[in-house]
Each structure stands twice: as structure tokens, then as C-alpha cells.
C-alpha positions in Angstrom: -93.8 118.1 112.1 -94.1 119.3 115.7 -96.6 121.3 117.3 -94.7 124.8 118.1 -94.0 124.5 114.2 -97.7 124.0 113.2 -98.6 127.0 115.4 -95.7 129.5 114.4 -96.9 128.1 110.4 -100.9 129.6 111.8 -99.1 132.7 112.8 -97.1 133.3 109.5 -100.0 132.6 107.4 -102.7 133.8 109.1 -100.6 137.5 109.4 -100.9 137.0 105.6 -104.4 136.8 105.4 -105.3 139.4 108.1 -102.9 141.6 105.8 -105.1 141.5 103.2 -105.8 144.8 100.7 -109.5 145.9 102.5 -110.3 147.3 99.3 -110.1 144.2 96.9 -112.6 142.7 99.4 -115.2 142.4 96.2 -112.3 140.7 94.2 -113.5 137.1 93.0 -111.6 134.0 94.4 -111.4 131.6 91.3 -109.8 128.7 93.7 -113.0 129.0 95.5 -116.1 129.4 93.4 -118.9 131.6 94.0 -116.7 133.3 96.7 -114.9 137.0 96.9 -112.1 137.9 99.2 -114.6 139.1 101.9 -116.1 135.6 102.8 -113.1 133.6 101.7 -111.3 135.7 104.9 -114.7 135.6 107.1 -115.0 131.4 106.4 -110.7 131.5 107.6 -112.2 133.4 111.1 -115.1 131.3 111.6 -113.2 128.4 111.4 -110.6 129.6 113.3 -112.5 130.5 116.4 -114.6 127.0 115.7 -111.5 125.0 115.8 -110.8 126.6 119.5 -114.3 126.0 120.5 -113.5 122.3 120.3 -109.8 122.2 121.7 -111.5 124.4 124.7 -115.0 122.8 125.0 -115.1 119.5 122.6 -117.7 118.8 120.1 -121.1 120.4 121.9 -119.4 124.0 122.1 -118.4 124.2 118.7 -121.7 122.7 117.2 -123.2 126.0 119.2 -120.8 128.5 118.2 -121.4 128.2 114.5 -124.5 129.6 114.9 -123.4 132.4 115.8 -120.2 132.9 114.3 -121.1 135.5 111.8 -118.3 137.5 110.4 -119.0 141.4 109.9 -119.8 142.7 106.5 -117.0 144.9 104.6 -113.6 145.8 105.9 -114.7 145.0 109.6 -114.0 141.6 108.8 -110.3 142.0 108.2 -109.9 143.3 112.2 -112.2 140.9 113.4 -110.4 138.1 111.4 -107.3 138.8 113.1 -108.9 138.3 116.6 -110.4 135.0 115.4 -106.3 134.2 114.5 -105.4 135.6 118.5 -108.1 132.8 119.4 -107.2 130.4 118.2 -103.4 130.8 118.9 -103.5 131.6 122.0 -105.7 128.5 122.6 -103.1 126.4 121.3 -100.4 127.6 123.4 -102.5 126.4 126.6 -103.2 123.6 125.1 -101.1 120.3 125.8 -100.8 118.6 122.1 -101.4 114.8 123.8 -104.5 115.9 125.3 -107.6 113.7 124.0 -109.3 116.0 121.7 -113.2 115.5 119.8 -112.2 115.7 115.8 -114.4 115.3 112.4 -112.5 112.5 112.2 -113.1 110.5 115.3 -111.6 110.8 119.0 -108.0 111.8 118.8 -105.7 114.4 120.4 -105.3 118.3 120.2 -102.4 117.6 117.9 -104.8 117.4 114.8 -105.7 121.0 115.2 -102.3 122.3 115.2 -102.0 120.7 112.1 -105.2 121.0 110.5 -105.5 124.8 111.4 -102.1 125.0 109.9 -102.5 123.6 106.4 -106.7 125.5 106.2 -104.7 129.2 106.9 -101.9 128.2 104.4 -104.1 126.7 101.4 -106.3 129.5 102.0 -103.9 132.3 102.5 -102.7 131.0 99.1 -105.9 131.7 97.8 -106.0 134.7 98.9 -103.3 135.9 97.3 -103.4 134.3 93.8 -107.1 136.2 93.5 -104.8 139.7 94.9 -102.7 139.0 92.1 -103.3 136.3 90.3 -100.1 134.2 89.3 -98.0 135.7 92.4 -99.2 134.1 95.4 -96.0 133.1 97.5 -95.9 129.0 97.6 -96.2 127.5 100.9 -93.7 126.4 102.8 -92.4 123.1 102.1 -91.7 121.1 105.1 -95.2 122.4 105.8 -96.6 121.4 102.3 -95.4 118.1 102.3 -97.0 117.1 105.5 -99.7 118.2 103.8 -100.1 116.2 101.0 -99.6 113.2 103.5 -103.2 114.6 105.6 -104.5 114.7 102.7 -103.5 111.3 101.4 -104.5 110.1 105.6 -107.3 111.4 106.8 -109.3 113.4 103.7 -109.0 110.3 101.0 -110.2 107.9 103.2 -113.1 109.9 105.1 -114.2 111.1 101.8 -114.4 108.2 99.5 -116.3 106.1 102.7 -119.2 109.0 102.3 -118.9 107.9 98.6 -119.0 104.1 99.1 -119.8 103.6 95.5 -116.9 101.5 94.3 -115.9 104.0 91.8 -111.9 104.4 90.8 -111.1 100.7 92.6 -107.8 99.4 91.7 -106.4 102.6 90.8 -103.0 103.8 92.5 -101.1 107.4 91.8 -97.9 108.0 93.6 -97.2 111.9 94.9 -93.3 112.9 94.7 -92.1 115.9 96.2 -89.3 117.0 94.2 -87.5 118.8 97.4 -86.9 115.8 99.7 -87.0 111.6 98.9 -88.6 110.8 102.5 -92.0 112.3 100.9 -92.9 110.4 98.5 -96.9 108.5 99.1 -98.4 105.4 96.7 -102.4 105.9 97.4 -104.3 102.6 95.6 -108.3 102.7 95.3 -109.4 98.4 96.8 -112.7 97.5 97.3 -112.0 97.6 101.0 -111.0 101.3 100.6 -107.6 103.2 100.3 -104.5 101.9 101.0 -101.5 104.4 101.2 -97.3 103.3 101.0 -95.3 105.4 102.3 -91.4 105.6 100.4 -89.9 104.3 97.2 -90.7 101.3 95.2 -94.0 99.3 93.9 -96.1 100.4 91.0 -98.5 102.9 90.6 -100.4 103.7 87.8 -99.6 107.6 87.7 -96.8 109.7 89.2 -97.5 112.9 89.8 -93.2 114.7 91.0 -93.0 118.7 91.6 -92.4 120.6 94.6 -94.2 120.5 97.7 -95.8 123.2 97.3 -96.9 122.7 94.1 -97.8 119.5 94.6 -100.0 120.6 97.7 -101.9 122.5 95.3 -102.5 120.2 93.2 -104.3 117.7 95.1 -106.4 119.3 96.4 -107.1 121.5 93.3 -106.3 125.2 93.2 -103.5 124.3 90.4 -104.5 122.1 87.1 -102.9 118.7 86.6 -100.1 120.2 84.4 -98.8 122.2 87.3 -96.4 119.3 88.2 -95.0 117.1 86.2 -96.9 114.1 85.5 -96.1 110.6 84.7 -98.8 107.5 83.4 -102.2 107.5 82.8 -103.1 110.9 82.8 -107.1 110.0 82.8 -105.9 107.4 86.4 -104.7 110.6 87.9 -107.5 112.8 86.6 -110.4 110.6 87.7 -108.1 109.8 91.7 -108.7 113.8 92.5 -112.3 114.1 90.8 -113.5 111.4 92.8 -111.1 113.0 96.6 -113.3 116.3 96.4 -114.7 118.2 99.5 
């Protein structure tokens, strides 16, 4: 995806978040245990401001912002969130995606934050809508969702597993297949030297998850159960891999 597409997704998904009903702020968010809608909206606003600070001034500025970046309570959190969204979008608009930038995954470019914020916003927008109207949350755009699965595989899986380094799951393999497009297929293998990802068809996997890109992304992020997509092969293997890779 192009950075402009990520920025457009942030605007689209962020505006849907800002439009959540103020009389539902105390509704529990089942996919973010212990949170209600007010806390979810505040969290996403803080993340937007944090990412904008990373882009503008680097790691130290973002770290300094964390302690003083508290959202207001009650209905005021919604306009505060909209302001947070605008801060992020404006920073993205004046940032060259190829500019070197700090990221939580190490040195990178500003494009990392375009992508990460698009996926953060889309999944949390789904969390919010699902909390307010269970079972009726809008799907995540298929192209964005497929890219989100690739980000999960290539950014979060190695980061989470390297922090654990206990060897669990070594030798296990899982293939993800987005049903909308043949090109969106990956095989994840957990090895002694760390995880590896192979793109495209071919090769064997102990378990395969296949479904619409939105459903697949929500499944790997444990928003929806394994039964939300088609599962073939070793169910226990698929469940073990997803359980290992939790933020």
C-alpha cells in the first residue's frame, strides 16, 4: 500500500471512531478486556499523539509525552480524540514517508508510522463498533486488512517471540490465506532461530486459516475466534501459535 492510502485509511477509520455515541462511553469493550468505550477512545487518541511526537521529534519527545498525555473524562474524550486524530494526520501530511524515523521496532522510516497507525485505528474502530452494536461492526477494508496480516507476521510475530525466547512452538507452521486475492498468502514457521515467513503458495503447513481479509486479521489479533474463518489441518497447532503471539 502507498503511504497516501494509509493516511486516507487513518482519516476514514478515525472519523468513524470520533463518531461513536457519547451515551455509550460506559459500554464494556469485550475485545479489550477491562476497558470501556471511553478508555478505548482515550487510548487511541493517546497513541495518535504519541506517534505524531515520534515523527516530529523522535523517541525522547514521544517518551516525554507519555506521562502528560491524559485524555479528559466523560463525553469530552470524543472531541479530544478528534483533535488527536487531526494532530496525527497533519504530521503525516508534512512528513516524507522515506524520512529516517525512530520506531518501536528499531530504526526505520516514517512510512512505518503511516502503516502502524492505519492498522491501529482500523482494529480499534472495529473494537468500538462491536462493543456498541455487537455483531454489526463494519468490516475492515480488504486491502488494508491483508496488509495488516502481513504487518502482524513480519513486525509483531518476531518482536513478541524474541521477547519470550522460550522455544515454545518450535517446528510449528501456520498458513494464512485471504480469500479475496491469491497474492495475500503467507506461511509462518516457528524455528529454533526464530520465526520465518514465506509469501505465496506452496509448501506445507500444519494448519491453514482462510477467509476474507478482514475476518483473518481480526482472528490473528484474537478479536474473533478461530471458527470465524475456515480452518484446516491441526486446530491445536493453530491455537497454540496464536496464543503464543499475544501483545
